[in-house]
C-alpha positions, 0 to 999 in steps of 0.5 A: 154418230151417237147424238142426244139432245137434252133440255137444261132447265133454269138453275136452282138458287142453290148453285148460285151459292155454290159457284164460288165454291167450285174446283177453281177457288183461290187459296194460297194455303191448305185450309182443310180442317184436318191436315194429313201428316206428311209422308217420308221424303221421296225423290222427284224430278221434272220431266217436262216443263212450260206446260200450258194449263195441263189437265190429263196425263197419258203415257205410251212406252216412253212418250207422254201425252198431256192435254192442255185446256186451250185445245192442244196436246203436248207430246214429250219425253225426256229428250224432246217435246212438241205441242200438237194441234187437233183437227176437229169438227167442233172447236175447243172452247176453253171457257171457265173450267171447260176446254180440252180435258180428259184423254185415254189411249186406246188399248191398241194405241201402239198399233192404231194411234187412236185415243179418246178425248173429252172437250167443251164446245159451243153450239147455238150459243150454248156450251156442251161437252162431247167424247170423240175418237182421235187419231195421231197423224204426223204432228196432228190429231184428227177427229175420226168419230163422235162417240157422244155429244151434247153432254151439258156444259157450262163455265163450271162443273164440266167433269171431264175425266175418262178412263178405260176399265178392265171391262174395256168400256169407256167411263166418263165423268160429267158434272152437273153443269151448274144445274144441280137438279139434273144430277137426279134426272136419269133423262139428263147426262149431267151429274153422271158417270157415263159408260159406253163401248169404244165405238160409242154405243151404250154399255150393257147393264147401265141404269139408262142408256149411257148412265152408269151412276148418278147424283154427282156434282162435279166428279174429277178423277177416275181409277180402277183398283182391280174391279173397283172404280173410285172417283173423286168429286168436288163438294159445294162448300167443303165435303169433297168426296172419294167414292167407290162407284157402282150403278147407284145414286150418289145423292147430289143435291139431296145429300152431301158429306156424311148425310144419309138418306134411304136409297142414296150413297154416303161417300166412302171418304169426305174431307169435312167442312173445308175443301181441298178440291181433289182432281186426278187420281191414280192407284199404287200399292194399296193406296190412291194418290190424288192431286188437290187444287185448293189443297195445293198438294198430292195426297195418298189414302189407303184403300183399306183404312182411309188413312190420309197422308200428304206426299207433296206440298211445295208444287202448288195446284196439282191437277192429275196423277198417273202411275207407270210401274213403280213410278208416279207422275203428276202435273201442276196446274198453276198457269190456269189463272188461279195459281202462282206459277213459277218460271218453269210452270206448269210441270210434269214431275216424276216421284220415285219410291 
């Protein structure tokens, strides 16, 4: 088992000002300084409903797997759905923004029923996150291996997205866990994008052990466009980002927004003074599609021009986005205590071109 212990220093005063500006801010309207224009109307339909604080969408053939923050995985199709329990060595702790978060299906999932998940847990009174391998067995998921544990956790800024890249490495977002200075420390796993092999060992070519990039506040979404990795990230007070990720320092907490400093990466795109809280992201036809929590919308951004459009604005908070062929799916996040859920919420919705 790959296990690392990291010390967590006392939080800086800067995080106290930023806590209320986390991904979970209440907002009944989109307050971004420049509201993108709305794209042409697209058809949509609800595929699954009555989800419980969903976080991540995965799909194998015609079956969806959706993680729910309290510690269950909803398995469903257009015909039926079942809520599956997890048999784990450490219980999922759904505190604040933590819980059962990201999920990625193994490339050979149809044959081995193996997946990888990221979840929050408690050890000796301290919150951590870990990445584990699980296998679907009947109506249960059973833990089979710990890939990496004791990633610093907190009630906010846990990161939590995982993605298997074209290089067959597992990419993992880890937030700063409310300790901004740790994002600049290569000795800490906090405030990083981590990269590992599917057996849990560090990938070759990382900056240090598991650290692929650093200087992140709370990265929330990951997607590859060919060989280029994009990540969404929550700013402290506005200045949410989308970054093109390489093995570099992305600046938090030394710079944010359009600020520049030698050796630090200024964002490829940032929203300005008012946050939209971007979360999950997917790619289709030269655009990134990303859900927003505070912005309560699904938006697209062209990778060539950074032009932003608002695609959906009538479903409330949107947590994750997934593309399957030409169809795009997203999940709402109105049942997490910060939204205004409708009778069917939360829901998985399909958009058709």
